[in-house]
Steps between C-alpha positions, in 0.01 A plus 500: 500500500854591396491835687381338822770226473761773440391679822510178695847431359624854576374471854678166553823630348486807730441265793799294396722815513377612840787581739556225757288234324660162566631274220218259491236767519666696217523181287135432564406856402711473179324176415163675547623778268606257234162319521316833467698613208460160340127557525536841339701335215226234457237779481708721263788312341598801288538736797877545525488663837351184665789293353752756621351518844518116524864512380579734782330284762678189363834688504447598860410140581834397325314308238738628237425277199119565529565877556713507178230317300251770619731781405542342155124485462468867591756588239309288237194701589669835529857510359550850638419409866817633673413357837479139360826560321659621827339208688630248255849644552460471870382135468801427281732645779334266749547212258863595453555505880340155528724363221813649654401351838527147355810571290324531163731770367357481144146517623574800726666684213213419267247638742717815564501569126121453484453724799718771336296469176173533685616785724647695198169457319315626815715813499439545128124502586533703819831700502463627850535173679796610713517186712507288196771708341733414790431124461565532120826668563597233755413229255694656219797542730483130577523412126134419429385562150148634440293620205613860472156620595316315224181320612615136441144358516399728209794369304398137590140576408604644161719186425219268592239690285748502201570123538120431529432705187780323310366157609146595391624617165672172446190285565307383190168668471589771744632746241832319456622235252 
């Protein structure tokens, strides 16, 4: 079921990218792609590629918050997924542009920093991402601060695991006091 849904989503995504396709038809094709990838996720929720494909379709449909959520799920499932790290960086760039457009200087800067962190991590995972390297250089030149190539979601995961272990150790009857 997941494979058939992935094929359906891939076909819809390809249709959305067809040259000369009008805006409404492209949006409809992207909607079909998102729906198909959602079916694949329902059938196989641990399949990172289904989440990544839906993130891509949502990004192309300009559903940036939803795309970012899907990228984060991919990275929870597979913390070494360079395409999801890169995708999250591109989503943050889109969110930075949206923040800038409404005069939210702090929000734009925050999203550029997050974009740089994600893109640096993507380059750590896949060092030959030449197009990403140029974007990283541009962001650094504009004063964004990143993660130095660390995988921030792994750092966060480690902190959460340590906090959970400490909390469990403190609970009576759970090996603590």
